[in-house]
BANUKE-409352 format. One record per residue (C-alpha): x negated, y, z negated; residue in one letter; residue number from 0. Coordinates in pm, whole numbers. Layout:
<nodes>
node xx->X; yy->Y; zz->Z; residuo->A; num->NUM
...
</nodes>
This chain:
<nodes>
node xx->1696; yy->-2114; zz->1962; residuo->X; num->0
node xx->1852; yy->-1874; zz->1738; residuo->X; num->1
node xx->2186; yy->-1954; zz->1599; residuo->X; num->2
node xx->2440; yy->-1658; zz->1622; residuo->X; num->3
node xx->2421; yy->-1597; zz->1234; residuo->X; num->4
node xx->2034; yy->-1547; zz->1278; residuo->X; num->5
node xx->2059; yy->-1343; zz->1580; residuo->X; num->6
node xx->2278; yy->-1097; zz->1396; residuo->X; num->7
node xx->2048; yy->-1078; zz->1099; residuo->X; num->8
node xx->1767; yy->-953; zz->1304; residuo->X; num->9
node xx->1942; yy->-653; zz->1368; residuo->X; num->10
node xx->1996; yy->-560; zz->1034; residuo->X; num->11
node xx->1623; yy->-521; zz->961; residuo->X; num->12
node xx->1579; yy->-191; zz->1156; residuo->X; num->13
node xx->1891; yy->-44; zz->1008; residuo->X; num->14
node xx->1759; yy->-113; zz->649; residuo->X; num->15
node xx->1410; yy->35; zz->709; residuo->X; num->16
node xx->1570; yy->331; zz->869; residuo->X; num->17
node xx->1795; yy->328; zz->520; residuo->X; num->18
node xx->1493; yy->296; zz->305; residuo->X; num->19
node xx->1304; yy->563; zz->478; residuo->X; num->20
node xx->1584; yy->810; zz->451; residuo->X; num->21
node xx->1631; yy->727; zz->65; residuo->X; num->22
node xx->1250; yy->789; zz->30; residuo->X; num->23
node xx->1269; yy->1114; zz->219; residuo->X; num->24
node xx->1564; yy->1254; zz->1; residuo->X; num->25
node xx->1368; yy->1158; zz->-309; residuo->X; num->26
node xx->1059; yy->1343; zz->-207; residuo->X; num->27
node xx->1274; yy->1649; zz->-56; residuo->X; num->28
node xx->1467; yy->1660; zz->-366; residuo->X; num->29
node xx->1161; yy->1679; zz->-593; residuo->X; num->30
node xx->988; yy->1935; zz->-388; residuo->X; num->31
node xx->1282; yy->2170; zz->-369; residuo->X; num->32
node xx->1380; yy->2121; zz->-734; residuo->X; num->33
node xx->980; yy->2208; zz->-814; residuo->X; num->34
node xx->1030; yy->2497; zz->-573; residuo->X; num->35
node xx->700; yy->2372; zz->-374; residuo->X; num->36
node xx->741; yy->2613; zz->-79; residuo->X; num->37
node xx->427; yy->2731; zz->147; residuo->X; num->38
node xx->136; yy->2767; zz->-68; residuo->X; num->39
node xx->263; yy->2595; zz->-371; residuo->X; num->40
node xx->147; yy->2248; zz->-332; residuo->X; num->41
node xx->188; yy->1940; zz->-557; residuo->X; num->42
node xx->6; yy->1596; zz->-513; residuo->X; num->43
node xx->283; yy->1413; zz->-719; residuo->X; num->44
node xx->529; yy->1356; zz->-427; residuo->X; num->45
node xx->561; yy->992; zz->-459; residuo->X; num->46
node xx->576; yy->981; zz->-853; residuo->X; num->47
node xx->922; yy->865; zz->-965; residuo->X; num->48
node xx->930; yy->627; zz->-678; residuo->X; num->49
node xx->973; yy->252; zz->-766; residuo->X; num->50
node xx->649; yy->93; zz->-814; residuo->X; num->51
node xx->709; yy->-157; zz->-506; residuo->X; num->52
node xx->755; yy->177; zz->-268; residuo->X; num->53
node xx->408; yy->352; zz->-395; residuo->X; num->54
node xx->170; yy->292; zz->-125; residuo->X; num->55
node xx->400; yy->87; zz->96; residuo->X; num->56
node xx->407; yy->119; zz->465; residuo->X; num->57
node xx->766; yy->215; zz->450; residuo->X; num->58
node xx->679; yy->529; zz->210; residuo->X; num->59
node xx->358; yy->624; zz->436; residuo->X; num->60
node xx->613; yy->619; zz->733; residuo->X; num->61
node xx->852; yy->830; zz->547; residuo->X; num->62
node xx->559; yy->1092; zz->467; residuo->X; num->63
node xx->431; yy->1069; zz->827; residuo->X; num->64
node xx->771; yy->1140; zz->965; residuo->X; num->65
node xx->816; yy->1460; zz->759; residuo->X; num->66
node xx->483; yy->1573; zz->853; residuo->X; num->67
node xx->528; yy->1532; zz->1222; residuo->X; num->68
node xx->873; yy->1720; zz->1170; residuo->X; num->69
node xx->709; yy->1992; zz->1008; residuo->X; num->70
node xx->903; yy->1965; zz->676; residuo->X; num->71
node xx->624; yy->1929; zz->460; residuo->X; num->72
node xx->248; yy->2075; zz->506; residuo->X; num->73
node xx->-20; yy->1842; zz->366; residuo->X; num->74
node xx->-337; yy->2019; zz->217; residuo->X; num->75
node xx->-674; yy->1892; zz->98; residuo->X; num->76
node xx->-728; yy->1987; zz->-254; residuo->X; num->77
node xx->-962; yy->1863; zz->-515; residuo->X; num->78
node xx->-1035; yy->1544; zz->-310; residuo->X; num->79
node xx->-636; yy->1455; zz->-285; residuo->X; num->80
node xx->-393; yy->1537; zz->-27; residuo->X; num->81
node xx->-117; yy->1785; zz->-199; residuo->X; num->82
node xx->209; yy->1859; zz->-14; residuo->X; num->83
node xx->454; yy->2167; zz->-9; residuo->X; num->84
node xx->751; yy->2242; zz->201; residuo->X; num->85
node xx->719; yy->2416; zz->541; residuo->X; num->86
node xx->920; yy->2758; zz->483; residuo->X; num->87
node xx->944; yy->2794; zz->865; residuo->X; num->88
node xx->1193; yy->2491; zz->827; residuo->X; num->89
node xx->1377; yy->2605; zz->532; residuo->X; num->90
node xx->1712; yy->2585; zz->722; residuo->X; num->91
node xx->1653; yy->2224; zz->832; residuo->X; num->92
node xx->1533; yy->2104; zz->482; residuo->X; num->93
node xx->1809; yy->2269; zz->276; residuo->X; num->94
node xx->2070; yy->2090; zz->522; residuo->X; num->95
node xx->1897; yy->1748; zz->481; residuo->X; num->96
node xx->1896; yy->1842; zz->88; residuo->X; num->97
node xx->2269; yy->1909; zz->92; residuo->X; num->98
node xx->2363; yy->1611; zz->268; residuo->X; num->99
node xx->2115; yy->1353; zz->127; residuo->X; num->100
node xx->2011; yy->1492; zz->-197; residuo->X; num->101
node xx->2298; yy->1534; zz->-403; residuo->X; num->102
node xx->2285; yy->1542; zz->-770; residuo->X; num->103
node xx->2121; yy->1251; zz->-932; residuo->X; num->104
</nodes>
């Protein structure tokens, strides 16, 4: 049987994962907005600059998958790699997220 302390700890993990996904999304969105990668302008370097333990992690893949499903980023197969750009149809949503979570720094 779980102790009260261990029982509480089980509920921390989903919020920690959600927090990490938001941080990864913020770093990717910040990079794409600053590089002005909207619509037809793509880059494959969306995970460059992330800590090495996050590159290729399930959390990073989940964050990118959520942004693709939400229509925030558009994948394009170029030169054998997947390149991404921001969806100009979601500009308002993306810029609201950018203002809220991607402050200077």
